[in-house]
N, C-alpha and C positions, 0 to 999 in steps of 0.2 A: 504493497499500499503508500501511496505518496504522503509523507507528512504533510500539511498541510500548511506548518507555519513554513516549513523552509520555502514553498510557495509565493509563499506572501512578501516573506524576507526577501529573497532572489528579485521579484516583479518591484518593491520595493525602493532598493538598490537602484538596479536599472531605469524606475522613471523617475526619479532623484538624478542623479548622474545623467540622463539624456535631457533632464530639463534644465540642469544649469549650462550642459555643453552648447544649449541652444536658445538659452535666456529668452524661454517664452514657457512662460507657466500656463497659462490658459487650459492650453491644449492638453499636458499634463494632468490636470483638475479633471476636465469634462469626459474627455476620452474612459479613466480608470471610473468616472464616475457612475459612467452609463453602461457599464461592465456590470458594474456592483447592481446596476438597477435590475440589466438582463436576470443578473441572477439570483436575484430579491424574487422576481416573478416566477424563473423555473423551479426555485424552492419552494414557492407557496402552493404552485401549481400542480407538483408533480409527487404520487407518496411510493413512486420506486427507492429502495436508500441509495442505490449505488447513483440515479440522476441525483439524488439529494447530495452526497457525498461531493458531486465532481461540480453543483449548483454552489458547497460550500468552497471551494479551491476558489469557483470563477470568482466569487462574491471576495473574500481574501488577498487573492490576486488584484482584483478590480481594489481596493481599499489600495493603493498602492498610493492615494496621491495625498493623504495625509499627512506627510511630512512637508510637501511641497505646500499643503494647506496653513501648518503653522507657521511654516518659515517667510510664506507670504503676509500672515497676518502678524508676526514678531518684527519683521521689517516695515509694515505699513503705519502700523499702531506704536509711534515712536515715543510721543509725551501724550499724558502722563505714562506712569508704571503702570501704575493701577488699570488705568484703563486698558493699555496691554496685556495685562494679566485678567484681567475680565474677558475679553473676548478670545483669549487662548484656551481658557476655561470652558467658556460657552461652546469652543470648536470641540472639544476635548470630549466634553458630554453629550455632543450632537452624535458623535463619532462614534461609542461606545450606546448607542442606544436601541441595537441589535440587538443587546445582551437580553432583552424583554420578552422577545420571541426564541430563546435557546431553549428553554424547559417543555416547549409546544413541537419541538424540532422533530426529534426520535423516540415520541410515546411509545408506553408499552405496549404490544397487540392488542 
């Protein structure tokens, strides 16, 4: 079995590296977010466990835009420090909202 966290780490590193090299943040935020949305629809629509595992791999690969969003927020909200901290914490809270669905993902048959 493929370890999902390894796929997520590889995609996040590759996406952040390419966003830094090309100096375009927009496309490196939108495309992974769209992949995550497609994976979420697939995850909720399918009942097969193999398809759900594939959708989770896609979802975590698509979440590789999170470091880019945090970097953009930290660079955009310069002053005051409390405003930057609030923006980063709200972004982190929104990024982890998918944990609300996790208990319902693989329910007992």
